[in-house]
N, C-alpha and C positions, 0 to 999 in steps of 0.2 A: 956405655956399657948397658946392657939391658936391665932395667929394674926387676928386683926380686919380691917375693911376699916378704922377706925379712926386711927390704927397704920400704915397703908400707908399713908393715907394723911400727917400726921405729918412729917412721914420718906422723904415723898417726896417733903413736903411745898408746896403743894396744898391744894385745898377744898375736902371736900368729895364729892362734884358734879362732880368736874373734875375726880375722882377716878372712881366712877358710869359710867361718859361717857366713860373710856377707858375701862372699863369692859362690858360695852354694846354697845361698838363701835358707840356711838352716838356722836352728839355735834360736833364744830368745834375747835378740839384739835391739838396742833402743834406738828409735830413729836418729836421734841426734847423732849417735857413735856410727850407725849406719852410713849416715849422709857425710860423716866426716873421712871415713875410709872410703867412700867410692869417689870422693873430692879429691884425696890422695892419689887413688888408683889414675885416676885421670891427669892428675898434675904430673903424675910419675910415668905416664904412659905404660902402665903395668896390665900388661896381658896374661891371664890365667893360663896356665897350661891345659889344655886338652889330654893331654896323656896322663897328667896327674890326677885330672877329674875321674878319667877312666879306670885306674888302677884304685882307687874309693869306691868305685861301683856304682858312680852318678853318671847322670845322662851326660852325654858330651855335644848335644844339641847339633849332632852331625850325621848324614846320610851317605853312603857308600854308591857310586854310579859306574855301573860296567857298561862302556859303549864300545863299538866294533871299530871306529875309526872316526877321529874326530875331523878329519879332512872330508868327509862325506856330508856337506851342508844339511841332509836329514839329521844326522846326530849332533851337528852344531845348534842347530836349531832345538833340539831334543833337550841338549845339556841347558841352553839359555832359559829355555821355559821351566824346566824342575828347578834351577838355581833361583828362581823368579818366585816361585811357589813355595819353596821351602825357605827363603828369607822371609817371606809374608807372614810366616808363623814361627819365627826364629831360630830355624835351622840354616845348616851350613852343607854344601855339596863336596864331596871329596870324589873326584873325577879321576878314573882308570881306562885309557885305550887298550884294549886286549888284541886287537888285530886278529880277532876271531879263532884264536889260538888257545885252546883249552889250557895249558900249563901256564900261560901268562892270568888268565882268568881266576885260575884256582890259586894261583900265588897271590894274586889282588885279595881274593876273599880271605884268604888267611892273613895277609898283614892288616886288611880293615878290620877284621872281627878281633885282631888282636889291639888293636888301637880302641876298641869298644865303641865302634860306630852303633847308632841307634836304630838304623835301619840298611838295608839293601836295594838298589833299584838296578835289575838286570835287562840292559836293551842290548846286549851283545850275542853272538851264536856260541854255541859248544856243538862239537860233532858228537858226543856223547852227553847228551842233557842228563842222562842218571850223575852223573859226575858231580853236576851244580847242586841237585839234592843231595848227595851223599857230603857235599862240604859245608853245608850250612848246618848250623846248631839248631836242633830242636826247638820249635816256637820262635825262631830269630826272624823278626819284621822283614819281609822278604816280598817285592812286588815284581814279577815280569812286565816289562814294559813294550807294547808293540809287539808281543810274542805270544802266539797261542800254541801250547806245547801241552796237549792232551794228557800226557804221561806223566807229568809231573804234577805232584800236590801242592801248588802255589798259588799264592794270589796272583791274579792277571788283569792289566789293563791294556786293551789292545782295541784296533779298528777290525769291523769284519773286512777281511782280506777277500774272502769268498764272495761276497757281495760287491766289493770293489771292481774286481776282477770280471764278475757279471757284465756290472754296469759300463765297464769300459767297452766291453764286446758290443754290447747293445747299442751304444753311442755310434760304434763304427758301423752296426748293421743298419741304424737308422738314416745314415749318410749315403746308405746303398752298397757298402762294402760286403762282400761275400768271401773273397780271397784276403783271408785275415791271419798274418803271422804273430807270433809272439818270442820277446824275447825275455827272459826271466833270471833272476839270482839264484844263487843255490843256497835256499833257505826254506823253512818251514813257513814264513810268511809268502816267498815264493811261490811255494808248492800250492797253498791256498788259493792264490789269485789266478793261477792256471787251472785249479779245477773250476772255479767259478766261470772264467774265459772259455773253458770248453764247454761248460754245461748251456751257455749263453748260445754258443754256436749249436749246436744240438737242438736246442730249444726253436731255434730258428729254422732247423732244417738244414743247417750248413754242415757239410763233411769236414770233420778236425783232420788237418794233414800235417802229419807227424814230422814232415821234412820240413815244416814251415814254424816247427817250436824249438828252440834251442836254449841251453842253459849255461850262464856265463858266472863268471865272476862280477861283484857289485863295483863297478868301476867305469869310467867314461871310455878307458883304451878297450877294455873287454867288451863292451856294450857296441862299439865301432865294429869289432872283429867278428861278434856274433852277428849283428846284422847283415854285415858283408857276406856271410856263408847263406843266408837266405835270401838277401835281394840280387846275389850273382848268380841265382837258380834259374834256367832256361824259362820255367813257368813261376814267375815271383808273385809274392802278396802284393796287394793294393794298398793294404794298411799294416801297420804294425802294433800290437800293445807290448810296451814295455814296462817289466814290473816295479821299477823307481825312474825317478829323474834323472839320476845319473847314466843308466842305461840307455834312457830316452835321447839325452843329448849326444852320448857317442853314436847311436842308431842315425840321428841327423847328419852327425860328420860323414859316416858312411854314405849315407845318400847321397851327399853334396860330392863326396869323391866319385861316386860311381854316375854322377852328371843327371841324378832326379833332383828334381825340384819337389822340397815339403811345402805346403800340400799339395801342389797341383800334380805331381807324380805319385805322391806315396803321402799318407794320411799317418801321424804317427802321435798315440797317447801315452803320457806315462803315469806315474804313482809317486804320492806323496805332497805334492805341490811346496816345493822348497824353493828357495830363491833363485835355483838355476831356472826353475820354468818360467820365472818373470823375465828374465834377463836374455834370453836365448831368443833370436828372431829367427823364423816366427815364434810369438809366444806360445809355449806348450801348452797343449790342451791336457790334462792331467785329473788324478783323482785326490782329491784332497783328505788327509787325516787329521782331526782336529788336536793337535798338538797340545794348545793351550790348555784345552778341558782334560785332556787325558793324562797332562801332568799334573793339572789342579787334585784329580781323583786319585793319581799316585801317591801323591804327599797326604793326601787326607787318610787313606788306605793304611799307609806305612802307621800314621799316629793312632788310627783304631786299632792295629794289631798292636802297639805299645800297651795300651791301656787295657786289651783282652787277647794276651796272646793266645790264645786255644778257640781263636773265633772261628767259624766255618770259612774254608776258603771261597773267595769269591771269583767270578770272571765276570768283568765289566768292560762290555762290548760296547763301541760308539761306531755310528753310521758313518761310512764314508760319502765324499760329495764328488761330482763331477764338478768340474771347473772348464769351462770351454774358452781355448785360447784361438789360435789361430794355425797350429799344425794339423787339424784335420778340417775336411771339406766335403763336399757333397761329391760323390763320385759322379762324373759324367757319361763316362764308357770304360767298360772292359776291353 
């Protein structure tokens, strides 16, 4: 049977109030008594109730994390890095997968706030971002992760998606490509990356062909289908910029099914530099998001909000980085 605070108090020969003070690190408790209570807690394998602490208004040392889909390697890496950074400062992470559904996201936010989490990290999508703003208590610590939503007055830690899209196209242009297609995800980040991509083409005198730009859901299957729509055109591009690595892998599958060799017949560049980019053949050229550094800054920003709830809103933007793989190559002839 699970040990209770009553069991600890009885075994340590102290009152329940004394055990509570030791757990919450409050009150004037002697070192000897504190050590005895902690020893009994360990001996009985007693775990203080986070919910009980929440009901007393104490910090629970937990952060909530909303992600889109744990099956996406990007979010798996985000969750792992955030958990590592939180544990380094004595916090734990409660993770919820929303499938990018507004109702699930709002229900999770309500649940997490009832459990008195100390802060919330939002790494999922909302179709109406105002719902997120309205659902969070004023001055409650919140950070948008890898999301840049100008309409929201919230702290943000993200990568420069526009610059990442721009640099992806610049890389393809440097390899001699001028017929460049884009397969993007339906998200604000995807939109920023496409804007950067279009600007890079325009700056190099390349006409943007809207027939070569398609928007799909963020999955390998949809990436495959979206790429096929472009690659089966009579006049197809010689290179594809895909706005995340999942879509890139799907695009590589599509090319293979159509008898196109990557990179001999088609160059492909992704975005995120997830584990997928390292295990596909050929190794994917991609744009790296510095997830570890972003996760560290996110946790620190939550802690700063806890200390100063009314601090000015901050947007911390990290620079993307090109990671050259083997899925892009110099164009021999068009």
